[in-house]
VOVO-10905 format. One line per 3 residues: for each residue x, y, z of N, C-alpha, C, CB. Coordinates in steps of 0.05 Angstrom, whole numbers. Glycine has a CB too. Example, Ala and Ser with C-alpha at 12.3 -4.5 7.8 and 13.67 -1.06 7.14 Angstrom:
VOVO-10905
264/-114/156/246/-90/156/264/-66/156/226/-89/181; 257/-45/142/273/-21/143/258/1/157/282/-12/114
end
This chain:
VOVO-10905
18/-21/1/-1/2/2/17/25/2/-22/2/27; 9/44/-16/26/67/-17/22/85/8/19/84/-42; 40/100/18/40/116/38/21/144/37/66/122/41
-6/136/32/-23/156/26/-48/156/44/-29/155/-3; -61/178/53/-84/179/68/-101/205/61/-77/177/98; -123/202/71/-142/224/63/-132/249/77/-173/217/73
-131/270/59/-120/294/65/-94/301/56/-119/297/89; -79/281/44/-53/284/34/-53/299/6/-40/257/31; -35/318/5/-33/339/-17/-9/329/-35/-26/371/-4
-22/321/-60/-6/316/-78/3/338/-99/-16/296/-89; 27/339/-102/38/363/-120/34/390/-108/24/364/-149; 27/393/-82/19/417/-71/-9/428/-79/38/435/-77
-22/409/-92/-50/420/-104/-71/402/-102/-50/426/-134; -70/375/-106/-92/355/-104/-94/344/-78/-88/334/-122; -117/349/-65/-117/339/-35/-133/310/-42/-137/362/-9
-126/292/-25/-138/266/-25/-164/264/-11/-121/248/-14; -186/258/-22/-211/256/-5/-221/228/1/-233/271/-17; -212/207/-18/-221/180/-11/-212/158/-30/-249/180/-11
-204/139/-22/-188/116/-36/-213/100/-46/-167/96/-14; -215/94/-74/-238/77/-82/-228/48/-96/-257/95/-105; -201/48/-97/-189/23/-110/-162/18/-103/-191/25/-138
-156/-7/-99/-123/-15/-102/-120/-38/-114/-107/-19/-75; -103/-35/-140/-100/-60/-152/-71/-58/-163/-123/-66/-176; -61/-81/-164/-34/-83/-174/-15/-65/-163/-32/-78/-202
-14/-57/-136/4/-39/-125/-3/-7/-137/34/-50/-133; -26/-4/-148/-33/20/-155/-62/30/-141/-33/20/-184; -64/56/-136/-87/67/-123/-102/84/-138/-80/80/-100
-127/84/-139/-146/105/-150/-160/119/-126/-169/92/-170; -155/147/-130/-168/164/-105/-188/182/-119/-144/185/-86; -206/196/-106/-221/216/-113/-207/238/-92/-253/209/-112
-206/261/-110/-191/283/-97/-201/312/-103/-162/281/-105; -194/329/-91/-202/360/-100/-174/373/-109/-218/379/-72; -180/387/-134/-162/405/-142/-165/431/-129/-163/407/-168
-144/439/-109/-150/459/-90/-145/488/-107/-131/455/-63; -136/483/-130/-131/510/-147/-159/518/-160/-107/506/-171; -168/498/-175/-192/502/-190/-216/499/-174/-193/484/-213
-213/484/-149/-238/478/-134/-259/463/-149/-251/502/-125; -246/439/-156/-265/417/-170/-254/389/-162/-267/420/-204; -272/370/-162/-265/341/-159/-250/329/-181/-290/326/-154
-230/312/-177/-214/300/-194/-209/274/-188/-192/312/-197; -205/254/-207/-196/225/-204/-166/224/-204/-207/208/-226; -154/209/-184/-124/209/-187/-115/178/-187/-110/226/-160
-101/172/-206/-89/145/-207/-60/144/-202/-94/133/-233; -53/133/-177/-26/139/-165/-11/110/-160/-30/156/-137; 12/114/-172/31/89/-168/59/102/-156/37/72/-201
73/82/-145/100/87/-138/115/95/-162/112/65/-125; 132/116/-163/148/124/-188/165/103/-200/165/148/-182; 171/81/-185/185/60/-192/167/32/-200/205/56/-169
140/38/-201/121/16/-207/128/8/-236/90/26/-202; 131/-20/-237/138/-31/-267/121/-23/-289/137/-61/-269; 95/-11/-282/79/-6/-303/74/29/-304/51/-24/-300
91/41/-288/88/69/-288/92/82/-315/105/81/-270; 111/75/-329/119/84/-356/98/81/-374/142/70/-366; 86/54/-376/65/51/-388/39/66/-388/61/31/-383
36/69/-361/14/84/-353/13/114/-364/15/84/-325; 36/125/-359/41/154/-369/41/152/-401/70/167/-357; 50/136/-413/45/134/-445/20/132/-450/56/111/-459
1/115/-435/-31/108/-444/-42/136/-434/-49/77/-426; -35/148/-419/-48/173/-409/-42/197/-428/-38/180/-380; -23/198/-438/-15/219/-457/-25/215/-488/16/220/-457
-30/185/-496/-44/178/-521/-73/183/-513/-38/147/-532; -87/180/-489/-112/181/-486/-120/214/-484/-119/164/-462; -100/228/-481/-107/256/-478/-111/267/-504/-86/271/-464
-103/252/-526/-104/264/-551/-134/259/-564/-80/253/-570; -151/244/-551/-177/236/-560/-194/254/-549/-184/209/-552; -208/274/-563/-225/293/-553/-255/283/-560/-218/322/-565
-268/276/-534/-297/266/-536/-302/271/-509/-303/233/-547; -325/284/-505/-338/291/-478/-346/270/-466/-360/308/-480; -349/245/-477/-355/223/-456/-330/205/-451/-379/205/-467
-304/216/-459/-283/208/-444/-270/225/-427/-267/200/-459; -269/223/-401/-258/244/-382/-226/250/-389/-262/232/-351; -224/279/-392/-198/288/-400/-179/281/-379/-198/317/-405
-154/277/-390/-130/273/-375/-121/305/-368/-106/254/-392; -118/310/-342/-114/338/-337/-83/345/-327/-136/346/-314; -70/321/-314/-42/329/-304/-29/302/-305/-41/343/-272
-1/302/-309/16/278/-305/39/289/-287/27/265/-334; 48/276/-271/72/281/-260/82/261/-240/70/306/-249; 107/264/-230/123/247/-209/136/268/-190/147/226/-223
135/257/-165/148/272/-142/147/254/-118/134/301/-135; 171/260/-101/173/244/-78/164/216/-78/160/256/-59; 175/205/-102/170/174/-104/146/162/-114/171/163/-80
128/182/-119/100/176/-128/94/186/-160/79/192/-106; 79/172/-174/69/180/-200/38/184/-198/77/160/-222; 29/205/-209/-1/214/-210/-9/218/-239/-5/241/-192
-30/209/-246/-47/215/-270/-76/227/-258/-51/185/-290; -82/253/-269/-104/264/-259/-124/263/-284/-98/292/-247; -149/257/-277/-167/259/-301/-193/271/-284/-173/226/-318
-209/279/-302/-235/292/-295/-253/274/-277/-249/299/-322; -268/283/-255/-288/273/-241/-313/284/-241/-281/272/-219; -337/270/-244/-361/285/-238/-375/270/-217/-378/289/-261
-378/287/-195/-388/274/-169/-418/267/-168/-382/293/-145; -432/276/-191/-462/272/-194/-465/244/-212/-476/301/-209; -446/236/-224/-449/217/-241/-449/189/-223/-427/220/-264
-465/167/-233/-468/142/-223/-460/121/-240/-492/138/-215; -446/105/-232/-435/81/-245/-459/63/-254/-417/66/-225; -454/46/-277/-471/23/-281/-478/6/-262/-462/9/-297
-463/3/-244/-462/-18/-219/-486/-4/-200/-426/-20/-199; -485/22/-202/-503/34/-179/-530/35/-195/-493/67/-166; -531/41/-219/-556/42/-234/-575/20/-233/-551/45/-262
-563/-5/-230/-577/-29/-232/-578/-44/-206/-566/-45/-254; -571/-26/-185/-569/-41/-157/-597/-52/-149/-558/-19/-132; -618/-39/-159/-640/-49/-148/-660/-64/-170/-653/-27/-135
-652/-59/-195/-671/-70/-219/-655/-67/-246/-702/-50/-222; -659/-79/-262/-647/-75/-290/-655/-49/-301/-655/-99/-310; -641/-40/-322/-647/-17/-336/-668/-21/-357/-623/-7/-348
-685/-4/-366/-700/-10/-388/-685/-14/-414/-720/10/-390; -692/-36/-428/-675/-43/-455/-666/-17/-470/-693/-60/-476; -683/3/-472/-680/25/-485/-652/41/-478/-704/39/-481
-654/40/-452/-633/57/-435/-607/44/-435/-641/61/-404; -608/18/-432/-583/-1/-433/-570/5/-464/-593/-38/-427; -589/-1/-485/-580/9/-511/-565/33/-512/-601/12/-527
-577/56/-500/-565/82/-504/-539/81/-492/-582/105/-491; -536/75/-467/-512/75/-450/-492/66/-466/-515/60/-425; -496/39/-474/-475/26/-489/-469/34/-516/-480/0/-490
-487/42/-529/-486/57/-553/-467/80/-554/-512/67/-559; -472/96/-530/-454/122/-532/-426/113/-525/-464/147/-509; -423/96/-507/-399/87/-500/-382/74/-523/-403/70/-478
-398/58/-540/-384/45/-563/-376/63/-583/-400/25/-575; -393/86/-587/-385/111/-605/-365/125/-596/-406/130/-609; -358/129/-568/-338/143/-559/-310/124/-563/-344/153/-530
-311/102/-556/-292/83/-555/-285/77/-588/-303/57/-537; -298/79/-606/-296/76/-635/-276/99/-644/-327/78/-649; -285/126/-634/-268/147/-641/-239/144/-631/-280/171/-630
-238/135/-603/-210/128/-593/-194/105/-606/-213/120/-565; -210/84/-617/-196/64/-634/-182/75/-656/-214/45/-644; -197/92/-670/-187/110/-696/-162/125/-690/-210/133/-705
-158/130/-664/-133/146/-658/-113/125/-646/-139/172/-637; -120/100/-649/-101/79/-636/-98/75/-610/-77/82/-642; -123/83/-596/-124/80/-565/-147/61/-562/-130/110/-549
-143/43/-543/-160/21/-535/-169/25/-506/-145/-7/-539; -188/11/-494/-196/14/-466/-182/-13/-454/-231/16/-463; -195/-36/-462/-181/-64/-451/-187/-66/-426/-150/-67/-452
-202/-55/-409/-209/-58/-380/-235/-52/-371/-194/-44/-365; -252/-51/-390/-280/-42/-380/-294/-60/-360/-299/-40/-404; -309/-46/-345/-324/-59/-323/-348/-41/-313/-305/-66/-300
-366/-50/-301/-388/-31/-299/-385/-7/-279/-413/-47/-291; -361/-8/-263/-353/15/-248/-344/36/-266/-332/9/-230; -336/31/-291/-323/52/-307/-341/59/-330/-296/43/-317
-363/53/-329/-387/64/-344/-405/80/-333/-401/46/-353; -408/107/-332/-426/124/-314/-447/139/-335/-407/148/-297; -465/146/-317/-487/165/-330/-488/188/-311/-519/150/-333
-484/211/-321/-485/237/-305/-509/245/-302/-472/257/-315; -515/267/-290/-538/276/-279/-558/285/-300/-531/297/-261; -545/296/-327/-561/305/-344/-563/279/-364/-551/332/-356
-557/257/-359/-563/234/-376/-541/227/-396/-588/240/-390; -518/244/-393/-492/238/-408/-479/217/-400/-473/258/-407; -463/204/-419/-447/177/-413/-420/184/-409/-448/156/-436
-405/172/-391/-377/174/-389/-364/145/-387/-370/191/-364; -340/145/-398/-324/120/-397/-299/127/-386/-321/108/-424; -294/120/-362/-268/123/-346/-248/103/-352/-273/122/-317
-220/112/-352/-201/92/-352/-188/90/-377/-210/67/-344; -195/104/-403/-186/94/-425/-155/92/-427/-198/109/-445; -148/68/-431/-114/62/-436/-105/60/-408/-94/88/-454
-112/77/-391/-97/76/-366/-103/51/-347/-104/102/-350; -127/46/-344/-133/20/-330/-122/-7/-337/-159/16/-331; -121/-10/-365/-107/-33/-374/-74/-29/-370/-116/-36/-405
-65/-10/-375/-32/-2/-372/-24/-10/-346/-25/30/-376; -41/0/-325/-30/-9/-293/-29/-32/-289/-45/-1/-271; -45/-53/-304/-43/-79/-296/-32/-99/-314/-65/-87/-290
-18/-84/-336/-4/-98/-361/-22/-113/-380/16/-118/-351; -46/-105/-385/-65/-120/-400/-55/-116/-429/-95/-110/-396; -52/-138/-440/-44/-134/-470/-58/-158/-486/-9/-135/-474
-72/-151/-505/-88/-171/-517/-76/-178/-546/-119/-159/-518; -54/-164/-549/-37/-173/-573/-43/-160/-598/-41/-202/-578; -46/-132/-600/-52/-120/-623/-76/-107/-624/-51/-137/-642
-76/-88/-645/-100/-68/-647/-123/-83/-654/-95/-44/-669; -125/-103/-669/-149/-118/-676/-160/-134/-651/-142/-138/-700; -140/-146/-638/-150/-159/-615/-156/-142/-592/-133/-179/-608
-147/-119/-587/-156/-101/-571/-181/-92/-576/-140/-82/-570; -191/-83/-603/-218/-76/-610/-239/-96/-606/-220/-68/-636; -229/-120/-609/-248/-143/-606/-255/-146/-577/-236/-171/-618
-235/-143/-560/-235/-145/-532/-257/-122/-519/-204/-141/-521; -249/-97/-530/-275/-77/-524/-299/-79/-532/-272/-53/-532; -300/-93/-554/-329/-97/-566/-343/-116/-551/-329/-108/-595
-330/-139/-544/-341/-161/-523/-349/-148/-495/-318/-186/-517; -329/-134/-490/-334/-121/-457/-354/-102/-461/-306/-102/-442; -363/-87/-481/-382/-69/-485/-407/-86/-485/-376/-54/-509
-411/-107/-500/-436/-125/-498/-436/-139/-470/-437/-147/-523; -421/-144/-459/-420/-155/-430/-432/-135/-408/-388/-162/-423; -423/-107/-415/-438/-86/-398/-468/-82/-408/-423/-57/-401
-473/-88/-433/-504/-88/-441/-518/-105/-430/-509/-92/-468; -507/-129/-429/-520/-151/-413/-523/-148/-385/-506/-174/-416; -504/-134/-371/-505/-125/-342/-529/-105/-342/-476/-110/-332
-531/-87/-360/-555/-68/-357/-579/-79/-363/-554/-46/-373; -583/-100/-378/-609/-112/-387/-617/-131/-364/-606/-129/-417; -596/-139/-349/-607/-163/-327/-601/-154/-300/-592/-195/-330
-586/-132/-300/-577/-125/-266/-558/-141/-255/-601/-129/-244; -546/-162/-271/-527/-179/-258/-499/-177/-269/-536/-208/-260; -478/-178/-252/-451/-180/-261/-435/-198/-245/-438/-155/-262
-417/-217/-257/-422/-225/-285/-444/-238/-289/-403/-241/-295; -451/-244/-312/-478/-256/-318/-471/-274/-343/-503/-232/-324; -489/-294/-345/-485/-316/-366/-514/-316/-380/-475/-348/-352
-517/-327/-405/-540/-334/-415/-551/-310/-434/-558/-341/-393; -578/-313/-439/-591/-293/-454/-607/-275/-436/-609/-305/-474; -603/-249/-437/-619/-230/-421/-650/-235/-421/-615/-202/-431
-660/-246/-443/-688/-250/-446/-696/-275/-421/-694/-259/-481; -677/-290/-415/-683/-308/-392/-692/-295/-367/-660/-324/-385; -677/-272/-362/-679/-260/-340/-699/-235/-340/-654/-254/-332
-701/-221/-363/-717/-196/-362/-734/-197/-389/-697/-167/-360; -760/-178/-385/-777/-181/-410/-768/-159/-428/-809/-178/-404; -786/-163/-451/-777/-142/-471/-748/-135/-483/-784/-119/-459
-735/-156/-481/-708/-152/-492/-703/-155/-526/-691/-172/-476; -696/-132/-541/-698/-139/-565/-679/-160/-579/-697/-119/-577; -687/-169/-597/-677/-198/-612/-646/-190/-614/-693/-205/-648
-637/-167/-629/-608/-164/-632/-592/-165/-608/-603/-141/-645; -606/-149/-585/-591/-150/-561/-585/-174/-546/-602/-134/-544; -608/-188/-550/-608/-217/-536/-589/-236/-551/-637/-230/-536
-587/-233/-578/-572/-248/-592/-542/-245/-584/-577/-243/-618; -533/-219/-586/-505/-211/-585/-496/-221/-557/-501/-179/-590; -514/-217/-537/-507/-226/-508/-505/-253/-503/-526/-218/-490
-521/-270/-520/-515/-297/-515/-489/-307/-525/-534/-312/-524; -478/-292/-546/-456/-305/-560/-429/-303/-540/-451/-289/-589; -436/-284/-520/-409/-279/-502/-402/-304/-491/-412/-258/-478
-417/-324/-485/-414/-347/-474/-396/-369/-488/-439/-356/-471; -394/-362/-513/-380/-377/-530/-354/-366/-543/-398/-384/-548; -334/-385/-551/-307/-370/-560/-316/-361/-590/-276/-394/-561
-299/-347/-600/-304/-335/-627/-311/-308/-630/-323/-347/-640; -310/-297/-651/-324/-266/-656/-351/-265/-651/-322/-255/-685; -361/-241/-643/-391/-236/-647/-399/-235/-671/-400/-214/-636
-423/-239/-679/-435/-233/-703/-469/-228/-702/-428/-256/-720; -479/-220/-719/-510/-216/-720/-519/-218/-750/-519/-186/-706; -539/-238/-751/-548/-245/-778/-523/-252/-800/-565/-219/-787
-502/-265/-789/-483/-270/-809/-459/-248/-814/-499/-273/-835; -465/-224/-799/-448/-199/-804/-429/-198/-777/-468/-170/-808; -405/-195/-780/-387/-196/-756/-388/-172/-739/-358/-200/-765
-385/-173/-716/-387/-151/-697/-358/-149/-680/-415/-156/-677; -338/-138/-692/-313/-142/-681/-300/-114/-666/-295/-152/-706; -311/-91/-675/-299/-65/-668/-325/-50/-652/-286/-47/-699
-322/-31/-635/-340/-18/-627/-357/2/-648/-327/-6/-608; -345/4/-671/-358/18/-693/-381/-5/-701/-334/27/-720; -373/-29/-705/-393/-48/-712/-417/-47/-696/-383/-74/-712
-410/-44/-667/-430/-49/-646/-452/-23/-649/-413/-51/-613; -435/-1/-654/-451/25/-660/-474/17/-682/-430/52/-674; -466/6/-702/-483/2/-727/-509/-18/-716/-464/-14/-754
-501/-37/-700/-523/-55/-692/-539/-40/-671/-511/-83/-680; -531/-22/-655/-548/-9/-634/-561/16/-643/-532/-3/-610; -554/28/-663/-564/50/-672/-592/48/-685/-546/59/-688
-613/67/-687/-610/89/-671/-622/86/-640/-623/111/-686; -613/105/-623/-622/100/-596/-631/131/-584/-597/84/-578; -644/127/-563/-652/154/-554/-637/174/-548/-665/153/-534
-641/199/-550/-623/222/-547/-617/230/-517/-635/246/-562; -637/219/-500/-636/225/-471/-644/200/-454/-656/248/-465; -641/206/-428/-646/184/-410/-674/174/-415/-642/192/-381
-676/144/-415/-700/132/-415/-710/122/-390/-699/112/-432; -726/137/-373/-732/131/-345/-749/105/-345/-747/157/-330; -752/97/-317/-764/71/-311/-746/49/-306/-780/64/-332
-752/29/-302/-739/1/-294/-743/-21/-316/-753/-12/-265; -726/-39/-316/-731/-63/-330/-749/-82/-319/-709/-75/-335; -761/-98/-333/-779/-117/-317/-768/-147/-317/-809/-117/-328
-760/-155/-293/-751/-178/-287/-775/-200/-289/-737/-176/-261; -765/-222/-301/-783/-245/-304/-784/-262/-277/-773/-263/-330; -812/-270/-269/-815/-286/-245/-796/-304/-243/-839/-298/-242
-780/-309/-224/-765/-336/-220/-782/-363/-218/-750/-335/-194; -771/-384/-227/-789/-408/-224/-787/-416/-197/-781/-432/-242; -812/-429/-187/-810/-440/-161/-786/-456/-159/-834/-455/-154
-773/-457/-135/-753/-477/-129/-761/-501/-121/-737/-470/-110; -747/-524/-122/-756/-549/-118/-763/-553/-88/-734/-569/-128; -779/-568/-82/-790/-574/-56/-766/-579/-39/-810/-598/-56
-764/-563/-18/-744/-569/4/-718/-557/-4/-740/-600/9; -714/-541/-27/-690/-531/-36/-695/-499/-34/-682/-542/-66; -673/-485/-41/-673/-458/-45/-663/-450/-72/-659/-446/-24
-669/-427/-84/-661/-419/-109/-643/-394/-113/-683/-416/-123; -613/-403/-107/-595/-383/-104/-579/-382/-131/-577/-387/-80; -588/-394/-154/-571/-395/-176/-562/-366/-188/-585/-410/-196
-582/-346/-182/-578/-320/-195/-575/-300/-175/-599/-312/-212; -557/-282/-174/-556/-259/-152/-557/-231/-168/-527/-261/-132; -568/-213/-155/-569/-186/-163/-539/-176/-166/-585/-169/-141
-535/-159/-181/-507/-146/-185/-498/-137/-155/-507/-119/-207; -474/-146/-147/-468/-138/-121/-454/-110/-122/-451/-160/-107; -454/-95/-101/-439/-68/-96/-419/-72/-79/-455/-46/-83
-395/-58/-81/-375/-59/-61/-370/-30/-51/-347/-72/-72; -371/-31/-23/-371/-6/-8/-341/-3/-3/-390/-7/22; -329/21/-6/-303/25/0/-297/52/19/-289/27/-27
-274/56/19/-263/82/36/-267/105/18/-230/79/47; -291/114/18/-296/136/1/-309/162/12/-311/128/-19; -300/183/3/-314/207/17/-343/209/12/-303/233/8
-358/221/29/-388/223/31/-399/228/2/-397/249/51; -381/253/-10/-395/258/-37/-383/244/-61/-394/286/-42; -368/223/-57/-361/207/-76/-374/183/-84/-339/202/-70
-372/172/-110/-387/149/-114/-382/128/-96/-382/139/-139; -402/111/-87/-403/90/-62/-395/62/-76/-438/89/-46; -385/61/-101/-375/35/-105/-345/35/-111/-391/23/-127
-335/15/-103/-306/14/-111/-299/10/-139/-294/-6/-98; -281/22/-151/-275/24/-177/-247/13/-185/-278/51/-183; -249/-10/-198/-224/-26/-198/-209/-12/-222/-229/-61/-200
-179/-15/-220/-163/-2/-240/-162/-20/-267/-134/4/-229; -173/-40/-265/-175/-60/-288/-199/-80/-282/-147/-78/-291; -212/-86/-306/-236/-105/-304/-225/-139/-309/-259/-94/-330
-225/-148/-281/-216/-176/-282/-236/-191/-296/-211/-189/-255; -265/-189/-293/-286/-203/-307/-291/-189/-333/-312/-205/-289; -272/-190/-353/-275/-177/-376/-286/-202/-398/-247/-162/-383
-280/-201/-420/-286/-217/-444/-277/-245/-438/-272/-205/-470; -255/-247/-428/-244/-275/-422/-256/-287/-398/-215/-274/-417; -264/-274/-381/-280/-284/-358/-305/-285/-356/-276/-273/-338
-321/-262/-357/-347/-259/-352/-360/-252/-377/-352/-241/-332; -345/-246/-397/-359/-233/-417/-356/-204/-422/-384/-237/-414; -342/-192/-438/-331/-166/-435/-338/-145/-455/-305/-168/-433
-321/-119/-455/-332/-97/-474/-314/-72/-474/-362/-88/-466; -317/-53/-500/-314/-20/-502/-306/-9/-523/-299/-8/-485; -312/17/-538/-298/35/-559/-322/53/-571/-282/15/-584
-311/76/-588/-329/99/-590/-323/116/-616/-325/116/-565; -347/131/-625/-344/155/-643/-350/143/-672/-313/170/-641; -361/124/-677/-364/112/-706/-380/133/-726/-382/81/-705
-369/133/-747/-383/152/-765/-408/143/-778/-366/162/-786; -413/114/-776/-436/106/-790/-460/108/-774/-434/81/-799; -457/118/-746/-480/114/-728/-502/139/-735/-467/115/-696
-496/159/-746/-515/179/-756/-519/197/-735/-541/168/-764; -530/220/-740/-532/245/-719/-552/234/-702/-542/274/-731; -573/222/-707/-593/213/-688/-585/200/-667/-611/199/-699
-563/183/-669/-549/166/-647/-530/180/-632/-534/143/-658; -519/202/-641/-501/211/-623/-507/243/-611/-475/208/-638; -513/243/-590/-521/264/-573/-502/273/-552/-545/258/-562
-489/258/-538/-475/263/-513/-449/275/-516/-472/240/-498; -439/279/-544/-410/287/-547/-411/319/-547/-396/275/-576; -438/331/-549/-437/361/-548/-438/373/-523/-457/371/-562
-438/359/-502/-438/371/-475/-412/382/-470/-446/350/-452; -412/408/-459/-387/421/-456/-377/412/-425/-389/454/-460; -352/414/-421/-339/407/-397/-325/433/-387/-317/382/-401
-316/433/-362/-305/457/-350/-276/465/-362/-304/452/-318; -272/487/-366/-247/492/-381/-223/493/-362/-249/519/-397; -205/478/-367/-186/477/-347/-167/499/-342/-174/457/-350
-168/518/-357/-155/546/-355/-165/566/-339/-155/557/-378; -197/559/-331/-208/578/-311/-200/573/-281/-239/576/-314
end
């Protein structure tokens, strides 16, 4: 564990408010930029961490991708044996894990969230940047209904994730996105099987893609491959321009055998961490251990073929760093 605690001041500017994850000798904190008076995310490692250089490189490449759905990299530095990467933080945003804590999302809202995330990650892919570590804690919806995808490049770099080239990374992100879609439709993570087995009114194409996560090989729909986030955008588009309210409808569970109990499925768990009161209450891992290879996984953005009707979230303005 790094020698950090709540209240520690990083670089004389960033005050630590609460730790939300510790993975692979790296820590993620929510903090406050005391200069600009706003919340930030801090990804902190020892300066001699074996993945420190890779994380810096990933952060710099991610900073070149301009999309409001991808939190900006604000600062990178090394001091007193620590390396830090500072990214934007929205204290009002809720993770997918939190959004489905009590019930699944309406299918149209699950489609919208994952469609926006896929569109953003397709844009990143075209810049040569991939996520490779998507999890429900890194897909968020803000108070205005906008979609955020955290950890682009950084999360995977800190744990040494390497899928073996751009094509493999894009396919991993795509499967991870579909896994997040299944989580939204079912309220379960990890999950298996068809969402229609758990929830009602699941569209055919969503059900079909999610079912394929349990088998090896590439995803496809009606004979067409779905290998990149852009391919997934084409499947999901069009989607609603704003938040779809309500909850998904869970199918009644079959009656358990006489004398037994039905504990085969569980609602998506939430992990409580050492987090400041105004910070998200779910622990956000630095990398997704239950991704495409384990639980069926996902992510990518900005596809040109989606059409204007599908792309609404990227027009939102963020706070200017220079103010």
